[in-house]
C-alpha positions as CSV (number, residue, x, y, z in Angstrom):
1,M,28.9,79.6,45.3
2,K,25.5,78.3,44.1
3,E,23.4,76.2,46.4
4,G,23.8,72.5,45.9
5,V,27.2,72.9,44.3
6,F,30.2,71.9,46.3
7,S,33.8,72.8,46.0
8,M,36.5,70.1,45.9
9,E,40.0,70.9,47.0
10,W,42.9,68.5,46.4
11,T,45.6,67.5,48.9
12,T,49.0,66.4,47.7
13,V,50.3,63.1,48.9
14,Y,53.7,61.5,48.2
15,I,53.9,57.7,48.7
16,A,57.3,56.0,49.1
17,G,57.9,52.3,49.3
18,K,59.6,49.2,48.0
19,P,60.0,48.9,44.2
20,G,56.9,47.8,42.3
21,F,54.3,49.3,44.7
22,K,52.7,51.8,42.2
23,D,50.7,49.4,40.1
24,E,49.1,47.7,43.1
25,V,48.4,51.0,44.8
26,L,46.8,52.4,41.7
27,N,44.7,49.2,41.1
28,N,43.5,49.2,44.8
29,L,42.5,52.8,44.6
30,L,40.6,52.4,41.4
31,K,38.7,49.4,42.8
32,S,37.8,51.3,45.9
33,N,36.3,54.3,44.1
34,F,38.4,56.6,46.4
35,P,38.4,60.1,45.0
36,F,42.0,60.8,43.8
37,M,44.0,62.0,40.8
38,P,47.2,60.1,39.9
39,G,50.4,62.0,39.6
40,S,53.6,61.7,37.7
41,P,55.3,58.3,38.0
42,E,58.8,59.6,37.4
43,S,60.6,57.7,40.2
44,D,60.5,54.0,41.1
45,S,60.4,54.7,44.9
46,L,58.1,57.7,45.0
47,Y,54.6,58.2,43.7
48,L,52.6,61.5,43.7
49,L,48.8,61.7,43.9
50,W,46.2,64.1,44.9
51,M,43.2,63.2,47.1
52,D,40.0,64.9,47.9
53,D,40.6,67.1,50.9
54,R,37.4,66.0,52.5
55,H,39.0,62.6,53.1
56,S,41.7,61.7,55.6
57,L,45.0,60.0,55.1
58,R,43.6,57.1,57.1
59,E,40.8,56.7,54.5
60,L,43.4,56.7,51.7
61,K,45.4,54.0,53.5
62,K,42.2,51.9,53.9
63,A,41.5,52.3,50.2
64,I,45.0,51.1,49.4
65,G,44.6,48.2,51.8
66,S,46.7,47.2,54.8
67,K,48.3,44.2,53.0
68,T,49.7,46.5,50.3
69,V,50.8,49.1,52.9
70,F,52.7,46.5,54.8
71,K,53.9,44.5,51.8
72,Y,55.6,47.5,50.3
73,R,56.4,49.3,53.6
74,L,54.6,52.4,52.3
75,N,55.2,55.8,53.8
76,F,53.1,58.8,53.2
77,Y,54.4,62.4,53.0
78,P,52.5,65.7,52.6
79,S,55.5,67.3,50.7
80,L,58.8,66.5,49.0
81,E,60.5,68.4,51.8
82,K,59.2,65.9,54.4
83,Y,60.2,63.0,52.1
84,F,63.8,64.3,51.8
85,E,63.9,65.1,55.6
86,S,63.1,61.4,56.3
87,L,65.8,60.3,53.9
88,R,68.4,62.5,55.6
89,S,67.4,61.4,59.1
90,K,67.8,57.7,58.0
91,K,71.3,58.4,56.7
92,K,72.5,59.9,60.0
93,E,75.6,58.1,61.3
94,V,75.1,55.9,64.3
95,T,77.2,57.0,67.3
96,F,78.0,55.0,70.3
97,T,78.8,56.0,73.9
98,P,82.3,55.3,75.1
99,Q,80.9,52.4,77.2
100,E,79.2,50.9,74.1
101,E,82.4,51.3,72.1
102,E,84.4,49.5,74.8
103,L,81.9,46.7,74.9
104,I,82.0,46.3,71.1
105,Q,85.8,46.3,71.1
106,S,85.8,43.6,73.9
107,M,83.4,41.5,71.8
108,I,85.8,41.9,68.7
109,D,88.8,40.9,70.9
110,N,86.9,37.8,72.2
111,L,86.0,36.8,68.7
112,Q,89.7,37.1,67.6
113,E,90.8,34.9,70.6
114,Y,88.1,32.3,69.7
115,K,89.2,32.2,66.1
116,V,92.9,31.8,67.1
117,S,92.1,29.0,69.6
118,A,89.8,27.1,67.3
């Protein structure tokens, strides 16, 4: 490589959030002059972009802005696999211990008794 010339690598980032987040994220990034390349906006809940690898994810979040990150509950993923893993883990069924199930049943029974007596 020639002296004075630098090489830029790109890091893939997938952003997921509440519907409508893409326009605000894109506008905030453009205003901040953060080095990125927009990706394909095929999905309403997932946005692909590439950022300069010399910058951190934290810097990307700062460029987007904390209000936008929290407003749209943005989550950042390094790959589609990580995104789908997070979806699968959210869908796991909640299981209760026998003690918890007994407590829930007693609350249901108490509610039924209250409705009958009222």
